[in-house]
Backbone bond lengths (Angstrom), bond angles and torsions (degrees), N, CA, C in turn:
res aa  C-N    CA-C-N  psi(-1)  N-CA   C-N-CA  omega(-1)  CA-C   N-CA-C  phi
1 M - - - 1.457 - - 1.526 108.89 -
2 C 1.306 115.99 154.17 1.462 120.54 173.83 1.519 107.66 -147.40
3 G 1.340 115.82 98.53 1.457 120.17 -175.68 1.510 114.42 -115.28
4 R 1.315 117.39 -6.39 1.463 122.91 174.53 1.517 107.94 -148.52
5 Y 1.317 115.85 142.54 1.462 117.92 175.52 1.514 111.36 -151.30
6 V 1.320 115.98 -178.36 1.460 123.59 -173.98 1.524 109.07 -129.52
7 L 1.330 115.71 137.97 1.459 119.87 173.64 1.521 108.82 -142.81
8 F 1.345 114.94 110.21 1.460 119.86 178.34 1.525 112.93 -132.71
9 S 1.324 118.39 -5.70 1.469 121.30 -179.48 1.528 110.44 -57.73
10 A 1.315 116.04 143.92 1.459 121.51 177.93 1.522 110.02 -63.58
11 P 1.329 117.77 145.19 1.469 121.00 179.40 1.522 112.81 -53.45
12 E 1.322 117.01 -37.72 1.471 120.14 -179.93 1.524 110.89 -62.30
13 Q 1.327 116.44 -36.71 1.465 120.70 179.49 1.524 110.77 -69.19
14 I 1.323 116.58 -40.96 1.467 120.37 179.61 1.521 110.26 -66.19
15 I 1.328 116.47 -45.18 1.469 120.04 -179.60 1.526 110.88 -63.07
16 A 1.332 117.18 -40.93 1.473 120.33 178.32 1.525 110.37 -62.30
17 A 1.336 117.22 -39.14 1.461 120.89 179.29 1.524 110.90 -67.19
18 I 1.330 116.82 -38.97 1.468 120.16 178.19 1.521 109.94 -63.23
19 K 1.326 117.01 -45.05 1.471 120.32 179.26 1.517 110.89 -60.03
20 S 1.325 117.01 -42.64 1.456 121.24 -178.73 1.528 111.61 -64.87
21 R 1.327 116.47 -39.79 1.467 120.12 -173.98 1.518 113.47 -85.11
22 T 1.332 117.16 -19.66 1.474 119.61 -179.61 1.520 111.98 -110.54
23 H 1.344 116.66 -4.23 1.472 121.97 -178.23 1.533 111.53 61.31
24 A 1.342 115.53 27.27 1.461 120.80 -179.18 1.525 110.55 -88.97
25 E 1.315 115.95 141.89 1.458 120.47 175.88 1.516 111.20 -82.68
26 Q 1.324 116.54 -20.78 1.454 121.08 -175.98 1.516 110.11 -137.24
27 V 1.328 116.68 142.80 1.457 123.07 172.06 1.521 107.17 -127.82
28 N 1.316 117.08 121.09 1.458 120.52 -179.89 1.522 110.31 -86.90
29 T 1.313 116.35 152.98 1.449 122.32 175.29 1.517 108.69 -124.56
30 V 1.328 116.50 141.06 1.469 121.75 179.09 1.515 108.98 -135.16
31 G 1.321 115.79 165.34 1.459 120.76 179.19 1.508 112.20 98.63
32 A 1.316 114.56 168.11 1.463 120.88 -175.53 1.512 113.19 -60.07
33 D 1.343 116.89 -34.38 1.470 119.66 -178.39 1.518 112.56 -95.54
34 R 1.347 116.41 4.42 1.463 121.47 177.80 1.527 112.26 52.70
35 G 1.336 115.87 40.87 1.454 120.73 177.40 1.514 114.30 75.51
36 A 1.324 116.88 14.31 1.469 120.89 -176.88 1.527 110.64 -124.13
37 P 1.331 118.59 68.13 1.461 121.02 179.86 1.520 111.57 -69.82
38 K 1.326 115.49 161.94 1.457 119.65 175.70 1.534 108.89 -68.31
39 P 1.338 117.27 149.60 1.475 118.92 177.23 1.522 111.09 -54.77
40 N 1.313 116.33 138.31 1.455 121.91 -179.95 1.522 107.73 -130.51
41 Y 1.333 115.51 114.04 1.461 120.92 -175.62 1.529 112.34 -95.38
42 N 1.334 116.04 5.16 1.463 119.76 179.53 1.526 109.21 -152.84
43 V 1.327 115.38 61.94 1.457 120.76 -179.35 1.528 109.04 -68.31
44 A 1.328 116.06 131.29 1.457 121.56 -178.11 1.528 110.21 -132.39
45 P 1.329 117.10 159.56 1.458 119.79 176.00 1.534 111.12 -52.52
46 T 1.307 116.41 145.72 1.476 129.02 -174.53 1.517 112.07 85.66
47 H 1.341 118.80 -14.08 1.467 119.98 176.36 1.531 109.36 -69.25
48 V 1.320 115.12 148.90 1.462 120.96 172.62 1.526 107.60 -86.64
49 V 1.337 115.66 121.97 1.463 121.53 -172.20 1.527 109.62 -131.44
50 P 1.322 117.96 158.60 1.466 119.28 174.94 1.520 111.90 -78.50
51 I 1.307 116.01 138.58 1.462 121.26 172.15 1.531 107.83 -129.43
52 V 1.316 115.46 159.22 1.466 122.08 178.52 1.523 108.08 -109.97
53 R 1.301 117.40 129.69 1.456 122.23 175.70 1.520 108.77 -144.06
54 T 1.296 116.39 168.04 1.458 120.56 177.28 1.524 109.11 -93.92
55 F 1.323 115.93 126.36 1.457 121.23 177.41 1.526 108.17 -133.14
56 K 1.323 115.73 119.47 1.470 122.08 -176.43 1.532 110.07 54.24
57 D 1.337 114.89 44.27 1.466 123.52 174.71 1.524 114.26 69.58
58 V 1.324 118.27 12.30 1.461 121.78 -179.21 1.526 109.53 -123.39
59 P 1.354 119.56 132.33 1.465 120.42 174.11 1.526 109.20 -58.04
60 T 1.316 115.49 129.74 1.466 120.98 -174.91 1.514 108.90 -131.98
61 I 1.325 116.22 131.40 1.454 120.57 178.96 1.521 108.98 -111.54
62 G 1.328 115.50 130.51 1.456 120.62 -177.40 1.518 110.71 -163.02
63 P 1.329 116.95 177.66 1.467 120.96 -172.86 1.522 114.28 -80.64
64 A 1.320 114.68 147.03 1.466 122.55 173.20 1.519 107.86 -148.70
65 T 1.314 116.63 152.37 1.460 121.14 174.53 1.522 108.95 -84.78
66 W 1.332 115.78 128.33 1.463 119.46 -177.04 1.522 110.07 -80.50
67 G 1.325 114.64 113.06 1.460 121.66 178.10 1.520 111.45 118.52
68 Y 1.338 116.23 123.94 1.471 120.99 178.69 1.524 110.03 -75.12
69 P 1.340 116.67 137.62 1.463 119.10 174.35 1.538 110.21 -77.51
70 P 1.338 118.58 163.27 1.466 123.99 4.36 1.522 114.06 -90.95
71 K 1.338 117.59 -4.59 1.459 119.92 -173.59 1.525 113.26 -107.43
72 T 1.329 116.87 19.16 1.466 122.24 178.75 1.532 110.80 51.56
73 V 1.313 116.16 60.32 1.474 121.28 178.66 1.522 107.66 -79.40
74 F 1.332 115.88 102.16 1.458 120.65 -172.03 1.521 113.83 -96.22
75 N 1.342 116.81 -10.18 1.468 121.78 175.32 1.523 109.60 -129.62
76 A 1.324 115.67 147.90 1.460 122.11 174.69 1.522 107.84 -129.17
77 R 1.300 116.86 128.50 1.466 120.60 179.25 1.531 109.35 -69.25
78 G 1.326 116.10 123.62 1.457 120.00 -178.08 1.513 113.31 -60.31
79 E 1.331 116.55 -29.75 1.451 120.62 -177.82 1.528 112.67 -69.40
80 T 1.336 117.04 -25.72 1.467 120.00 -172.71 1.519 114.62 -129.57
81 A 1.325 118.54 -2.36 1.476 121.40 -172.93 1.524 112.09 -54.73
82 Y 1.324 116.33 -41.19 1.463 119.27 -176.12 1.531 113.14 -77.53
83 D 1.326 116.73 -1.40 1.458 121.12 176.45 1.524 112.26 -104.08
84 K 1.320 117.77 -5.62 1.460 122.17 -174.72 1.528 111.18 -92.44
85 P 1.338 117.80 129.17 1.472 120.61 177.70 1.523 113.25 -56.35
86 L 1.339 117.46 -32.71 1.468 120.59 -179.12 1.512 111.95 -57.37
87 F 1.334 117.14 -34.08 1.460 120.84 -174.96 1.532 113.16 -101.11
88 A 1.315 116.78 6.77 1.464 120.09 179.52 1.532 109.65 -60.14
89 G 1.317 115.84 132.59 1.446 120.60 179.41 1.517 115.08 80.90
90 S 1.319 116.81 0.02 1.467 120.22 179.41 1.521 110.72 -70.09
91 L 1.320 115.11 154.34 1.455 121.73 178.69 1.527 110.16 -109.98
92 P 1.330 117.82 153.51 1.461 120.43 179.54 1.530 111.63 -71.88
93 C 1.302 115.39 146.10 1.461 121.31 175.01 1.519 108.15 -148.80
94 A 1.312 116.52 175.88 1.465 121.59 176.84 1.520 109.00 -134.95
95 F 1.307 115.78 138.94 1.463 122.53 178.20 1.531 109.00 -101.11
96 P 1.335 118.47 113.84 1.469 118.98 174.02 1.519 110.19 -77.20
97 M 1.299 116.20 142.45 1.465 120.45 176.72 1.519 109.37 -158.70
98 D 1.330 114.83 162.12 1.458 120.02 176.46 1.514 112.16 -96.13
99 G 1.311 116.62 -8.59 1.448 121.72 177.97 1.515 109.65 159.60
100 W 1.323 116.32 170.42 1.460 119.39 -179.72 1.522 110.59 -131.39
101 Y 1.335 114.07 158.38 1.460 121.57 178.70 1.527 110.20 -98.54
102 E 1.324 114.57 145.30 1.452 121.40 170.82 1.522 107.02 -146.76
103 W 1.330 115.96 154.74 1.455 120.78 -176.17 1.524 111.46 -116.17
104 T 1.341 115.38 140.01 1.453 120.78 168.14 1.522 107.40 -110.47
105 K 1.313 115.73 162.03 1.457 119.66 -176.62 1.518 110.51 -122.62
106 D 1.330 115.54 130.88 1.459 122.34 176.91 1.520 106.85 -123.82
107 G 1.325 115.52 95.76 1.454 118.82 -173.04 1.520 109.72 68.34
108 T 1.322 116.58 -120.07 1.461 120.57 178.52 1.524 111.72 -96.93
109 R 1.322 117.01 -3.67 1.468 120.96 -176.34 1.520 110.59 -94.61
110 K 1.327 116.07 131.12 1.464 121.37 177.15 1.527 109.02 -105.13
111 Q 1.322 115.72 128.10 1.458 121.58 -178.27 1.526 110.05 -112.03
112 P 1.352 116.88 119.05 1.469 118.81 176.69 1.523 112.14 -79.74
113 W 1.316 115.43 144.28 1.463 123.82 176.71 1.523 109.09 -124.78
114 F 1.316 115.51 146.72 1.459 121.69 177.43 1.528 107.62 -113.64
115 T 1.329 116.59 123.92 1.465 122.14 180.00 1.519 108.90 -112.84
116 A 1.331 116.08 128.95 1.461 121.67 -175.08 1.520 109.83 -151.86
117 N 1.327 116.37 173.44 1.461 120.59 173.43 1.519 110.18 -69.41
118 K 1.310 116.78 141.28 1.466 121.48 -179.78 1.517 111.76 -60.09
119 D 1.337 117.21 -34.62 1.461 119.99 -177.72 1.521 113.61 -90.11
120 G 1.328 116.93 4.28 1.462 120.76 177.07 1.519 114.57 79.90
121 S 1.308 118.73 3.66 1.464 120.64 -179.87 1.529 109.60 -74.20
122 P 1.338 117.12 153.28 1.472 119.61 -178.16 1.517 112.68 -68.10
123 L 1.317 114.72 151.71 1.456 123.57 174.44 1.525 108.63 -102.24
124 F 1.320 115.60 156.63 1.465 120.83 174.44 1.526 107.88 -130.36
125 M 1.339 115.56 125.56 1.456 121.52 -178.40 1.522 110.25 -106.69
126 A 1.323 116.03 137.03 1.459 119.78 176.34 1.523 109.76 -64.35
127 G 1.326 115.59 140.49 1.449 120.57 178.23 1.511 111.38 -148.70
128 L 1.306 115.10 176.80 1.457 122.77 173.81 1.515 108.24 -124.88
129 C 1.329 116.08 151.22 1.464 119.28 179.29 1.516 110.07 -142.45
130 T 1.322 114.81 156.10 1.461 120.99 178.07 1.517 109.03 -155.23
131 A 1.318 116.70 151.95 1.461 122.16 177.38 1.523 109.01 -101.91
132 I 1.325 115.83 129.08 1.467 122.51 178.13 1.516 108.25 -129.66
133 D 1.313 116.42 119.48 1.464 122.04 -179.27 1.521 111.85 52.52
134 G 1.330 115.43 39.83 1.452 120.45 175.70 1.511 115.42 82.21
135 V 1.335 117.39 3.13 1.469 121.61 179.24 1.521 108.49 -112.82
136 L 1.335 117.10 132.65 1.456 122.02 179.13 1.525 109.75 -89.53
137 Y 1.322 115.51 129.75 1.462 122.12 179.12 1.527 109.40 -119.88
138 G 1.328 116.25 151.10 1.449 120.60 179.09 1.518 111.77 -137.99
139 T 1.329 116.09 155.78 1.460 122.27 175.36 1.516 108.53 -139.23
140 I 1.324 116.80 145.85 1.461 122.57 -178.43 1.524 109.78 -92.70
141 I 1.321 116.18 132.71 1.459 121.53 179.54 1.535 109.80 -83.19
142 T 1.325 114.66 136.55 1.469 120.34 177.49 1.523 110.30 -121.25
143 T 1.333 114.77 159.34 1.460 121.68 177.06 1.523 108.70 -134.53
144 E 1.309 115.63 174.07 1.458 119.84 170.10 1.522 107.99 -59.22
145 A 1.307 116.80 137.54 1.460 120.66 -177.75 1.524 111.17 -64.82
146 L 1.312 115.25 141.45 1.461 120.38 173.96 1.542 108.89 -70.31
147 P 1.336 117.87 158.36 1.471 120.87 -174.70 1.527 114.41 -50.66
148 D 1.340 117.06 -38.88 1.461 119.83 -176.59 1.524 113.49 -67.84
149 L 1.333 117.64 -16.62 1.468 120.58 -177.44 1.519 113.58 -116.85
150 Q 1.320 117.45 4.48 1.461 118.86 -177.23 1.529 112.52 -67.12
151 W 1.326 117.19 -22.53 1.465 120.27 176.44 1.526 111.18 -66.43
152 L 1.343 115.77 -24.83 1.458 120.83 -175.24 1.523 111.29 -87.92
153 H 1.321 116.67 -45.28 1.468 122.24 179.50 1.522 107.71 -166.80
154 H 1.328 116.40 155.88 1.472 118.98 -179.37 1.521 112.78 -80.30
155 R 1.347 117.16 -8.72 1.457 121.96 176.06 1.528 109.26 -122.99
156 M 1.340 115.63 157.19 1.462 120.74 176.89 1.519 108.48 -149.15
157 P 1.334 117.97 155.53 1.468 119.12 176.01 1.519 110.59 -66.34
158 R 1.333 115.73 150.07 1.461 120.96 179.59 1.534 108.19 -81.52
159 I 1.337 115.08 92.04 1.462 121.88 -178.24 1.523 109.89 -69.83
160 L 1.326 116.07 133.20 1.457 121.13 175.70 1.524 108.00 -87.75
161 V 1.315 116.42 110.81 1.457 122.73 -174.75 1.529 110.05 -91.17
162 G 1.332 116.07 133.50 1.464 120.32 176.04 1.517 112.06 55.13
163 D 1.329 116.37 -127.72 1.464 119.83 -177.65 1.532 112.62 -91.29
164 E 1.331 117.86 18.62 1.462 120.02 174.36 1.529 111.44 -59.03
165 M 1.324 116.84 -28.96 1.454 119.45 179.16 1.520 111.32 -62.94
166 D 1.323 116.79 -31.45 1.460 121.41 178.61 1.532 109.48 -61.19
167 F 1.329 116.55 -44.43 1.461 120.17 177.66 1.523 110.73 -68.24
168 W 1.321 116.30 -46.78 1.463 120.20 -174.26 1.535 112.07 -59.90
169 L 1.315 117.36 -36.99 1.469 120.83 -178.45 1.523 112.51 -90.24
170 S 1.339 117.25 3.59 1.458 121.20 -179.29 1.537 109.97 -80.35
171 D 1.331 115.91 -175.52 1.465 120.65 178.58 1.531 111.25 -95.83
172 A 1.307 116.53 31.68 1.471 120.98 177.94 1.536 109.82 -60.47
173 P 1.315 117.79 148.60 1.467 120.48 179.47 1.529 111.80 -66.32
174 D 1.329 115.09 152.43 1.461 120.55 -178.32 1.526 112.28 -57.90
175 A 1.322 117.63 -32.25 1.464 120.05 -179.37 1.521 110.94 -61.12
176 E 1.331 116.83 -36.44 1.463 120.70 177.93 1.527 110.58 -74.59
177 R 1.319 116.39 -39.54 1.472 119.73 179.00 1.529 110.84 -61.96
178 K 1.322 115.96 -39.75 1.466 120.88 -177.55 1.518 111.16 -57.03
179 G 1.314 116.46 -45.68 1.455 119.88 178.86 1.509 112.26 -70.45
180 F 1.322 115.86 -33.59 1.462 122.06 -176.96 1.523 111.79 -63.21
181 V 1.339 117.24 -40.67 1.466 119.77 -175.83 1.528 113.40 -98.49
182 A 1.324 116.93 4.37 1.469 119.56 -179.82 1.523 112.21 -69.95
183 A 1.335 117.09 -21.89 1.463 121.58 179.62 1.522 109.11 -149.07
184 S 1.320 115.98 153.17 1.468 120.65 179.62 1.521 110.86 -78.98
185 N 1.320 114.58 150.51 1.457 121.87 173.90 1.528 108.76 -65.65
186 M 1.318 117.53 129.52 1.465 121.38 -177.18 1.523 112.62 -61.28
187 E 1.327 117.54 -18.26 1.460 121.21 179.11 1.521 112.11 -82.83
188 A 1.341 117.58 -7.65 1.459 121.25 -170.66 1.523 113.76 -60.95
189 T 1.324 117.64 -33.95 1.463 119.59 -174.80 1.533 113.00 -91.26
190 R 1.325 116.84 -5.10 1.475 120.14 -174.55 1.528 112.11 -61.74
191 T 1.319 117.91 -33.00 1.467 121.07 -176.11 1.516 113.06 -102.82
192 L 1.342 117.73 6.89 1.457 120.55 -173.86 1.521 113.38 -94.09
193 T 1.317 114.58 155.97 1.457 121.61 172.45 1.517 108.22 -141.25
194 S 1.323 117.56 146.60 1.466 122.52 179.35 1.517 109.72 -124.36
195 R 1.335 116.11 141.35 1.457 120.04 177.89 1.525 110.68 -146.24
196 K 1.316 114.93 154.34 1.457 120.17 177.52 1.528 110.46 -69.13
197 V 1.339 114.86 144.04 1.466 120.46 177.69 1.526 109.09 -133.75
198 S 1.317 115.10 179.90 1.460 121.79 -174.92 1.526 112.33 -62.49
199 T 1.336 115.77 139.50 1.462 120.47 176.21 1.520 111.60 -68.77
200 A 1.330 117.78 -10.25 1.468 121.18 177.52 1.517 111.82 -64.10
201 V 1.343 116.95 -15.81 1.465 121.29 176.75 1.528 110.72 -57.12
202 G 1.321 116.18 -29.43 1.462 120.45 -176.65 1.512 114.03 -59.86
203 N 1.317 117.89 -24.57 1.467 122.44 177.79 1.513 108.34 -98.94
204 V 1.333 117.34 111.20 1.459 120.49 -174.63 1.517 112.77 -63.70
205 A 1.335 117.07 -15.56 1.460 120.38 177.50 1.527 111.55 -71.20
206 N 1.336 116.59 -20.27 1.464 120.72 177.82 1.519 109.02 -81.49
207 N 1.315 115.94 128.31 1.462 118.41 -174.88 1.527 109.50 -155.31
208 S 1.326 115.50 92.90 1.461 120.65 179.19 1.522 108.72 -162.64
209 P 1.335 117.60 164.63 1.469 120.31 177.62 1.515 113.08 -58.43
210 A 1.339 117.23 -21.74 1.462 120.51 -178.90 1.523 112.23 -62.76
211 L 1.323 117.98 -20.67 1.454 120.79 179.08 1.523 111.95 -63.98
212 L 1.320 116.70 -24.51 1.460 121.15 -177.93 1.514 112.70 -87.62
213 E 1.310 117.25 1.75 1.471 121.08 -178.49 1.522 110.67 -88.80
């Protein structure tokens, strides 16, 4: 599952990572903030977030509302997404983030954890997007958790490893995409680290670097 995440990397860092992973010479930006939103330490469904998609053969980063209407569907199971009417006609996208939150439970106490790359570089999660009444919406694809993360949750976001984003944003047929996102790349957890963070994360109104302490 992926229901909260963090994005604070500078736009230049995200764009450089997109170029490296897609082998693109150019990355376009669209929207009022030109792909440079303010840092968000508690991203939640319904928030407007940057996503990466291919537009006119060029990787393009711009705003989308996280969660498909009408029920704010913010995750799509990779195993079945391409079989669901809700996602019919959707296009591939990627969600940049610096890490995501997940909770474990000890009795009645819930402990939030932050999972990110060990070197602090941004992550990119496979997603789907669609435009409805002129508004772009996105959802993050999840898979069964890999063994190294099953202690945290039985689901995990489908992390795009290395140049997998190049394939995901390409014009590959849906039949190939379906198999691609049905399971996570076994290399996905090799560079990750998880640590306990403040329980204040539980209140989406809290939004500051202190949440990561």
